[in-house]
C-alpha positions as CSV (number, residue, x, y, z in Angstrom):
1,M,-7.1,-36.4,-32.0
2,A,-9.6,-33.8,-32.8
3,D,-9.1,-30.4,-31.5
4,K,-10.1,-30.0,-27.9
5,T,-10.5,-26.1,-27.8
6,A,-14.4,-26.0,-27.5
7,E,-14.3,-28.8,-24.8
8,L,-11.4,-26.8,-22.9
9,Q,-13.6,-23.7,-22.9
10,N,-16.6,-25.6,-21.6
11,L,-14.6,-27.1,-18.9
12,T,-13.1,-23.7,-18.0
13,R,-16.7,-22.2,-17.6
14,T,-17.6,-25.2,-15.5
15,V,-14.7,-24.6,-13.1
16,Q,-15.3,-20.9,-13.0
17,N,-18.9,-21.1,-12.1
18,P,-19.7,-18.9,-9.2
19,A,-22.2,-21.6,-7.8
20,L,-19.5,-24.2,-7.5
21,Q,-18.6,-24.6,-3.9
22,K,-15.1,-24.5,-2.4
23,T,-15.2,-28.1,-1.2
24,V,-16.0,-29.4,-4.7
25,L,-12.9,-27.4,-6.0
26,Q,-10.7,-28.8,-3.2
27,Q,-11.7,-32.2,-4.2
28,I,-11.0,-31.7,-7.9
29,C,-7.6,-30.4,-6.8
30,Q,-7.0,-33.3,-4.4
31,V,-7.9,-35.9,-7.1
32,N,-5.5,-34.5,-9.5
33,G,-2.6,-33.9,-7.4
34,L,-2.9,-30.1,-6.9
35,A,-2.7,-28.1,-3.7
36,K,-6.2,-27.6,-2.0
37,T,-5.3,-24.6,0.1
38,G,-6.4,-20.9,-0.5
39,N,-9.8,-19.5,-1.5
40,K,-12.1,-20.4,-4.6
41,V,-10.2,-18.0,-6.9
42,D,-6.9,-19.9,-6.2
43,L,-8.4,-23.3,-6.5
44,Q,-10.2,-22.3,-9.9
45,R,-6.8,-20.7,-11.3
46,R,-5.0,-24.0,-10.5
47,I,-7.4,-26.4,-12.2
48,T,-7.8,-24.1,-15.3
49,Q,-3.9,-23.7,-15.6
50,Q,-3.6,-27.6,-15.4
51,L,-6.3,-27.8,-18.2
52,S,-4.5,-25.4,-20.3
53,N,-1.0,-27.1,-19.7
54,V,-2.3,-30.5,-20.5
55,S,-4.1,-29.1,-23.8
56,E,-0.8,-27.5,-24.9
57,K,1.2,-30.6,-24.4
58,Q,-1.6,-32.5,-26.3
59,D,-1.8,-35.2,-23.6
60,W,-5.2,-36.3,-24.5
61,Q,-5.3,-39.1,-22.1
62,Q,-4.6,-36.9,-19.1
63,F,-7.1,-34.3,-20.5
64,E,-9.9,-37.1,-20.6
65,E,-9.0,-37.9,-16.9
66,L,-9.3,-34.2,-16.0
67,R,-12.6,-33.8,-17.8
68,K,-14.2,-36.8,-16.2
69,N,-13.0,-35.9,-12.8
70,I,-14.3,-32.2,-13.1
71,L,-17.7,-33.4,-14.5
72,A,-18.1,-36.1,-11.9
73,R,-17.9,-33.6,-9.1
74,A,-19.0,-30.3,-10.5
75,T,-22.2,-31.4,-12.0
76,P,-25.3,-31.6,-9.8
77,P,-26.8,-35.2,-9.5
78,A,-30.0,-34.1,-11.2
79,S,-28.0,-33.3,-14.5
80,R,-25.7,-36.3,-14.4
81,P,-26.2,-38.9,-16.8
82,I,-27.6,-42.3,-15.2
83,A,-25.5,-45.2,-16.3
84,T,-27.5,-48.3,-17.4
85,P,-26.4,-52.0,-17.3
86,T,-26.0,-52.1,-21.0
87,A,-24.0,-48.9,-21.3
88,S,-20.3,-48.8,-21.3
89,P,-18.4,-49.3,-17.9
90,A,-18.8,-46.0,-15.9
91,I,-16.1,-44.4,-14.0
92,V,-16.3,-45.6,-10.4
93,V,-15.8,-42.5,-8.1
94,P,-14.7,-43.1,-4.4
95,Q,-17.4,-42.4,-2.0
96,A,-15.0,-40.1,0.0
97,A,-14.5,-38.1,-3.3
98,L,-18.2,-37.3,-3.7
99,P,-19.4,-33.6,-3.4
100,A,-19.7,-32.2,0.0
101,V,-23.3,-30.9,-0.8
102,L,-26.0,-33.1,-2.4
103,Y,-29.3,-31.9,-3.4
104,N,-32.8,-33.5,-3.3
105,S,-35.6,-33.0,-5.6
106,Q,-36.4,-29.5,-4.2
107,S,-32.6,-28.6,-4.4
108,Q,-32.2,-28.3,-0.6
109,Y,-29.6,-29.4,1.6
110,Q,-30.2,-32.8,3.3
111,P,-28.1,-33.6,6.4
112,P,-28.6,-37.1,8.1
113,R,-31.6,-37.5,10.2
114,P,-30.5,-37.3,14.0
115,A,-31.8,-40.0,16.3
116,T,-33.4,-37.1,18.4
117,P,-34.5,-33.9,16.5
118,P,-33.2,-30.6,18.0
119,Q,-35.1,-28.8,20.4
120,Y,-35.6,-25.8,18.1
121,A,-36.4,-28.3,15.1
122,T,-39.6,-29.6,16.6
123,M,-40.9,-26.4,18.1
124,A,-44.3,-25.4,17.1
125,S,-44.3,-22.0,15.5
126,S,-45.7,-19.9,12.8
127,Y,-42.6,-20.2,11.1
128,G,-42.9,-24.1,10.7
129,S,-43.7,-23.8,6.9
130,S,-40.6,-22.1,5.9
131,G,-38.5,-22.6,8.9
132,Y,-35.9,-24.9,10.2
133,R,-37.6,-28.0,8.8
134,A,-38.1,-26.5,5.4
135,A,-34.5,-25.5,5.2
136,Y,-33.5,-29.1,6.2
137,G,-36.0,-31.0,4.0
138,G,-38.0,-31.8,7.2
139,Y,-38.1,-35.0,9.2
140,N,-41.4,-36.1,7.9
141,S,-41.4,-34.6,4.4
142,H,-40.5,-37.8,2.6
143,S,-43.1,-40.4,1.7
144,A,-42.8,-43.9,2.9
145,G,-41.9,-45.2,-0.6
146,M,-39.3,-42.7,-1.5
147,P,-35.7,-43.2,0.0
148,I,-33.9,-40.5,1.7
149,Q,-30.6,-39.5,-0.3
150,K,-27.8,-39.1,2.1
151,P,-24.5,-37.5,1.5
152,P,-21.2,-39.5,2.6
153,P,-20.6,-39.2,6.4
154,A,-17.0,-38.0,5.9
155,R,-18.1,-34.9,4.0
156,L,-21.2,-34.0,5.9
157,I,-21.8,-31.1,8.2
158,E,-22.5,-32.8,11.5
159,H,-26.1,-32.4,12.9
160,F,-26.2,-31.1,16.3
161,A,-28.2,-28.6,18.7
162,F,-26.8,-25.8,20.6
163,K,-27.4,-25.4,24.2
164,S,-30.8,-23.8,25.0
165,S,-30.8,-20.3,26.5
166,P,-33.8,-18.2,28.0
167,F,-32.5,-15.3,26.1
168,Y,-33.4,-16.5,22.6
169,E,-35.5,-19.3,21.0
170,L,-34.2,-20.7,17.6
171,R,-36.9,-20.4,14.9
172,H,-35.8,-20.4,11.4
173,Q,-32.6,-21.7,9.7
174,L,-31.4,-19.1,7.2
175,G,-29.1,-20.2,4.3
176,K,-27.1,-23.3,4.4
177,P,-24.7,-24.1,7.2
178,R,-21.0,-23.9,6.4
179,E,-18.2,-26.3,7.4
180,L,-15.1,-24.4,8.2
181,E,-12.2,-26.7,6.9
182,V,-9.0,-27.0,9.2
183,M,-6.5,-24.3,8.3
184,T,-3.3,-24.9,10.0
185,S,-1.2,-22.4,8.1
186,H,-3.4,-20.4,5.8
187,R,-6.5,-18.2,6.2
188,N,-9.9,-19.0,4.6
189,T,-13.0,-17.3,4.0
190,E,-16.7,-18.8,4.0
191,K,-19.8,-16.8,2.9
192,I,-23.5,-17.1,3.5
193,E,-25.8,-15.0,1.3
194,L,-29.4,-14.2,2.6
195,R,-32.1,-12.3,0.7
196,G,-34.0,-9.4,2.4
197,S,-37.2,-11.2,2.1
198,E,-36.0,-14.1,4.3
199,M,-35.7,-11.7,7.2
200,S,-38.6,-9.3,6.7
201,V,-40.0,-10.3,10.0
202,C,-37.2,-8.6,11.9
203,D,-38.3,-5.3,10.4
204,E,-41.8,-5.8,11.7
205,N,-41.1,-7.5,15.1
206,P,-38.1,-6.0,17.1
207,S,-37.8,-9.3,19.2
208,M,-37.0,-11.2,16.1
209,R,-33.2,-11.3,15.4
210,V,-30.7,-12.9,13.2
211,L,-27.9,-14.6,15.2
212,V,-24.7,-16.2,14.0
213,F,-23.8,-19.4,15.7
214,C,-20.6,-21.5,15.6
215,A,-19.4,-24.7,17.1
216,N,-16.3,-27.1,16.9
217,G,-17.5,-30.6,18.0
218,T,-19.5,-33.3,17.0
219,T,-21.5,-34.0,20.2
220,P,-25.4,-33.7,19.8
221,I,-25.3,-30.7,22.4
222,Q,-22.9,-27.9,21.6
223,D,-21.5,-24.7,23.2
224,I,-20.9,-21.8,21.0
225,A,-17.2,-21.4,19.9
226,F,-15.8,-19.4,17.2
227,P,-12.1,-20.1,15.9
228,Y,-9.7,-18.3,18.0
229,Q,-8.4,-16.1,15.1
230,C,-11.7,-15.2,13.5
231,E,-13.3,-12.0,11.8
232,L,-16.9,-11.7,10.9
233,R,-18.2,-9.2,8.4
234,V,-21.7,-8.3,7.3
235,N,-22.1,-6.5,3.9
236,G,-18.4,-5.6,4.0
237,E,-18.6,-4.1,7.5
238,E,-16.8,-5.7,10.3
239,V,-18.9,-7.0,13.3
240,K,-17.7,-5.6,16.6
241,A,-18.3,-8.5,18.9
242,N,-16.5,-10.7,21.5
243,L,-16.0,-14.0,19.5
244,R,-13.6,-15.6,22.1
245,G,-15.7,-15.3,25.3
246,L,-14.0,-15.5,28.7
247,K,-10.5,-17.0,28.8
248,N,-10.3,-20.6,29.8
249,K,-14.1,-20.5,30.3
250,P,-15.8,-22.8,27.6
251,G,-19.4,-22.0,27.0
252,S,-19.0,-18.3,27.8
253,T,-19.3,-17.2,24.2
254,K,-22.7,-15.9,23.1
255,P,-24.1,-15.9,19.5
256,V,-23.5,-12.8,17.5
257,D,-26.4,-10.5,16.8
258,V,-25.9,-9.0,13.0
259,T,-29.4,-7.8,12.6
260,H,-28.5,-4.1,12.7
261,L,-26.0,-4.7,9.7
262,L,-28.5,-6.5,7.5
263,R,-30.7,-4.9,4.8
264,F,-34.4,-6.0,4.5
265,R,-35.5,-3.6,1.7
266,P,-35.7,-4.2,-1.2
267,P,-36.7,-7.8,-0.7
268,S,-34.4,-8.8,-3.4
269,Y,-31.4,-7.5,-1.8
270,T,-28.6,-10.0,-1.0
271,N,-26.9,-9.8,2.2
272,R,-23.4,-11.4,2.6
273,I,-22.2,-12.7,5.9
274,E,-18.6,-13.5,5.7
275,V,-16.2,-15.2,8.2
276,T,-12.6,-15.2,7.8
277,Y,-10.5,-17.6,10.0
278,A,-6.9,-19.0,10.3
279,L,-4.7,-21.3,12.3
280,T,-7.4,-23.9,13.3
281,Q,-6.6,-27.5,14.3
282,K,-10.3,-28.9,13.9
283,K,-13.4,-28.1,12.0
284,F,-16.0,-25.6,12.8
285,Y,-19.4,-25.4,11.8
286,L,-21.2,-22.0,11.1
287,S,-24.8,-21.4,11.0
288,V,-27.3,-18.3,10.7
289,V,-30.6,-18.6,12.6
290,L,-33.6,-16.3,12.9
291,C,-34.3,-16.2,16.7
292,K,-37.0,-14.7,19.0
293,T,-35.1,-13.0,21.8
294,T,-36.4,-12.3,25.4
295,T,-35.0,-9.3,27.3
296,V,-33.8,-9.3,31.0
297,E,-36.7,-7.3,32.1
298,A,-39.2,-9.9,30.8
299,L,-37.2,-12.8,32.3
300,V,-37.4,-11.6,35.9
301,P,-41.1,-12.2,36.3
302,Q,-40.7,-15.6,34.9
303,I,-38.8,-16.8,37.9
304,R,-41.6,-18.8,39.5
305,Q,-39.8,-20.6,42.1
306,K,-39.9,-18.9,45.8
307,I,-38.0,-19.9,48.9
308,R,-40.5,-19.4,51.7
309,K,-39.5,-17.3,54.8
310,E,-40.3,-20.2,57.3
311,H,-38.0,-22.4,55.4
312,V,-35.1,-20.0,55.6
313,I,-35.6,-19.6,59.4
314,D,-35.6,-23.3,59.7
315,E,-32.4,-23.7,58.0
316,I,-30.9,-21.1,60.3
317,T,-32.1,-22.6,63.5
318,K,-31.0,-26.1,62.2
319,A,-27.5,-24.9,61.7
320,A,-27.3,-23.3,65.0
321,S,-28.5,-26.4,66.9
322,D,-25.4,-28.5,65.8
323,P,-23.8,-29.3,69.0
324,D,-20.3,-29.1,67.4
325,V,-20.8,-25.6,66.3
326,V,-21.0,-22.5,68.5
327,A,-23.9,-20.5,67.2
328,T,-23.4,-16.8,66.9
329,S,-25.0,-14.1,65.1
330,Q,-24.1,-13.2,61.4
331,N,-24.4,-10.2,59.2
332,L,-26.6,-10.4,56.2
333,S,-25.8,-7.9,53.5
334,L,-28.5,-6.0,51.6
335,K,-26.3,-5.3,48.6
336,C,-25.9,-7.4,45.5
337,P,-22.4,-9.0,45.3
338,I,-22.4,-8.1,41.5
339,T,-23.3,-4.5,41.4
340,Y,-23.0,-3.5,45.0
341,M,-26.4,-1.9,44.9
342,R,-29.1,-2.5,47.2
343,L,-31.0,-5.7,46.3
344,T,-34.5,-5.3,44.4
345,N,-35.3,-8.9,43.6
346,P,-33.4,-11.0,46.1
347,C,-32.5,-14.4,44.5
348,R,-30.3,-17.4,44.9
349,G,-30.2,-20.9,43.5
350,V,-32.2,-23.6,45.1
351,K,-29.1,-25.7,45.6
352,C,-27.3,-23.0,47.3
353,N,-26.6,-23.5,51.0
354,H,-26.0,-19.8,51.8
355,I,-28.6,-17.3,52.7
356,Q,-26.8,-14.4,51.1
357,C,-28.7,-13.4,48.0
358,F,-28.1,-11.4,44.6
359,D,-30.3,-9.5,42.5
360,A,-32.0,-11.3,39.8
361,S,-31.7,-8.5,37.2
362,S,-28.1,-8.1,37.8
363,Y,-27.4,-11.9,37.6
364,L,-29.3,-12.2,34.2
365,Q,-27.6,-9.3,32.8
366,M,-24.2,-10.9,33.6
367,Q,-25.4,-14.2,32.0
368,E,-26.6,-12.5,29.1
369,Q,-23.0,-11.2,28.4
370,S,-21.1,-14.4,29.5
371,P,-23.5,-17.3,29.9
372,L,-21.6,-19.3,32.6
373,W,-24.7,-19.7,34.7
374,V,-22.8,-20.0,38.1
375,C,-23.7,-18.7,41.3
376,P,-21.5,-15.5,42.1
377,I,-21.3,-16.5,45.7
378,C,-20.7,-20.3,45.9
379,N,-19.7,-21.0,42.3
380,K,-22.4,-23.6,42.0
381,A,-24.3,-24.2,38.6
382,T,-27.3,-22.2,38.8
383,P,-29.2,-22.3,35.4
384,F,-32.3,-20.1,34.9
385,E,-34.6,-23.1,35.8
386,Q,-32.9,-23.2,39.4
387,L,-33.4,-19.5,40.3
388,A,-35.8,-18.7,43.2
389,I,-37.0,-15.6,45.0
390,D,-36.0,-15.5,48.7
391,E,-39.0,-14.3,50.7
392,Y,-37.0,-14.0,53.9
393,A,-34.6,-11.5,52.5
394,R,-37.4,-9.7,50.5
395,D,-39.3,-9.2,53.9
396,I,-36.2,-7.8,55.4
397,L,-35.8,-5.3,52.4
398,A,-39.6,-4.1,52.7
399,R,-39.2,-3.4,56.4
400,T,-35.8,-1.5,56.4
401,S,-34.9,1.9,54.8
402,E,-32.9,2.4,51.6
403,S,-29.9,3.4,53.6
404,T,-29.6,0.1,55.5
405,E,-26.7,-1.8,54.1
406,Q,-26.9,-5.0,56.3
407,V,-28.7,-6.5,59.4
408,T,-27.7,-9.0,62.0
409,I,-29.2,-12.4,61.9
410,E,-29.6,-14.2,65.3
411,P,-29.2,-18.1,65.7
412,N,-33.0,-18.2,66.2
413,G,-33.7,-16.5,62.8
414,E,-34.7,-13.2,64.0
415,W,-32.9,-10.1,62.8
416,A,-32.1,-6.6,63.8
417,L,-30.4,-3.6,62.6
418,P,-26.7,-3.4,63.5
419,G,-25.7,-1.3,66.6
420,A,-29.4,-1.5,67.8
421,K,-29.5,-1.5,71.8
422,K,-31.3,-4.6,73.3
423,D,-34.0,-3.8,75.9
424,T,-32.5,-4.5,79.4
425,G,-35.7,-3.6,81.4
426,V,-33.8,-0.9,83.4
427,S,-35.4,2.5,83.8
428,K,-33.6,5.8,83.7
429,S,-34.4,6.4,87.5
430,Q,-32.8,3.1,88.3
431,E,-29.9,3.7,86.1
432,A,-29.2,7.0,88.0
433,S,-28.9,5.1,91.3
434,Y,-25.8,3.3,89.9
435,I,-23.6,6.5,89.9
436,D,-20.6,5.9,92.0
437,D,-19.3,8.6,94.3
438,D,-15.9,8.6,92.6
439,D,-17.7,10.1,89.6
440,L,-18.8,13.3,91.7
441,V,-16.8,16.5,91.4
442,V,-17.3,18.9,94.4
443,Y,-16.6,22.6,93.8
444,E,-16.1,24.9,96.7
445,N,-17.9,28.3,96.8
446,P,-15.4,30.9,95.5
447,S,-17.1,33.5,97.7
448,K,-15.4,32.1,100.8
449,P,-11.7,32.6,101.4
450,S,-9.4,30.1,100.2
451,Y,-5.8,29.6,99.9
452,S,-3.9,30.6,96.9
453,S,-2.8,28.2,94.3
454,A,0.9,29.0,95.1
455,Q,0.6,28.0,98.6
456,H,-1.4,24.8,97.8
457,P,-0.6,23.8,94.1
458,S,-1.8,20.2,94.5
459,S,-5.2,21.1,95.8
460,A,-7.9,19.1,94.1
461,A,-11.0,20.7,95.7
462,Y,-11.1,23.5,93.1
463,L,-10.6,22.4,89.5
464,G,-10.9,25.8,87.9
465,T,-8.4,28.6,87.7
466,P,-8.7,31.3,90.4
467,Q,-10.9,34.3,89.4
468,S,-9.8,37.9,89.4
469,G,-11.1,40.3,91.7
470,A,-13.6,41.8,89.3
471,S,-15.3,38.7,88.4
472,R,-15.1,37.4,91.9
473,D,-17.8,39.9,92.9
474,T,-20.0,39.4,89.9
475,S,-20.0,35.6,89.5
476,A,-20.3,33.0,92.2
477,A,-19.5,30.1,89.8
478,P,-16.0,28.9,89.1
479,R,-14.5,29.6,85.6
480,S,-12.2,27.2,83.9
481,S,-9.5,28.3,81.8
482,S,-8.0,26.5,78.7
483,K,-4.4,27.5,79.8
484,R,-2.4,24.5,80.8
485,S,-0.4,24.7,84.1
486,A,3.2,25.1,83.8
487,P,5.0,21.6,83.7
488,E,6.9,20.6,86.7
489,V,10.7,20.1,85.9
490,I,12.2,17.1,87.7
491,D,16.0,17.2,88.1
492,L,17.4,13.8,87.9
493,I,21.0,14.7,88.5
494,S,20.6,16.3,91.8
495,S,19.9,14.4,95.0
496,D,17.7,15.0,97.9
497,D,20.7,14.3,100.2
498,E,22.6,17.4,98.8
499,D,22.4,20.8,100.4
500,D,20.2,23.1,98.4
501,T,22.2,26.2,99.3
502,Q,24.7,27.1,96.6
503,P,28.4,27.6,97.6
504,A,29.6,31.2,98.0
505,K,31.6,32.6,95.0
506,R,35.2,33.3,95.5
507,P,36.2,36.8,95.6
508,R,38.2,38.1,92.6
509,Y,41.3,39.9,93.0
510,Y,42.5,42.3,90.6
């Protein structure tokens, strides 16, 4: 057979084309019995090595099969020859072996049309002409007579929407979503390239941010979830972000903001977002979206619902009227259970049964970091739409000082400061008549002669110490002393019956 050197060089250039995606190279390796693990360079090296080995052995039949397999997968659909009925029989390619990425007439990615478009895909915005719809070919961009070209379902990046959040609004899909294949024992790297001109609005409007989303399911509404062992880099610099969320708390991961690492000038600059992952048991789907963000300070005034003061009092009195419960007063803390600071915007969920409130700003700041959306007091689901300002607690805050930490709530709904004395209706003059005679202490006039304390040690008429002669003449009031009297010693060995006289000593004879 004729020399295949020129054809071998053409196939080698086709395989080493940088625009060829990794999934296509994996398909070529799988069909030809090669390992499909590793990065793009490893896959390209295996394919070119097999081409060289077959050419050296001059096994032209296997070489022809390799050529057909490579051209059937590495050539875009627009440039492939279309087989006619009169032509020679074409090679039948299994549907599962078709390329993972197909192109329409505008060379744009075409996922399957979902039954219900995502929330951010149908949102009216100024980015509609070049936004999410344009990147995905649009839901109404095809004419009635033109069929929609769909890739095989097995190789398709599933179409789903992420859970909505009050902190960001998805506006514009950047680049093409990436499917992160299962890597049980190796590591893999996927890359998304973005031009600076695609994100120039971020340089003009600080509220527009570039966020990286990732999910691992196939349901229509997805939580954000990155691979457990994952590393994210932007233009070669590692992104310092929490990609795991809280332990055993699905849905606590937030999208990664990479705006500060991107370059918008010059507009032709190519930004590279790379994700490296390993040891995964299921597929993940990576997406970069231009979003409009909202700060916590701007969200607090958007809490429109309010719990009226009269409604809270009715709840308290209703709970106290239960015949099976003994109603007593309760303490209401004026501190936020999240930050332990005094409440500013007392807030709670409309489905919460407690009257204790948390601060709206503190709660939103906590959800911005870990979006669990549960009440910190009763752990009930409390999304942003169910937050309400408690006017009963706000009235108490307005009528108390900054140093007040809690108040006492009575069963009838009235409140009072802790330790405040109740009005008994007794005047001070009436209160003085209640003094008992036992509370009076009578002092004798020290000018009169009195017995000495030695003769009457147990006298209780005079409670002070005897005065000296000098002070007895100059002062008529008794003066107490801080000295304590000598303690009385009780002999437990001796008895009252014994004679107090000591026996006479025996004379000593020398």
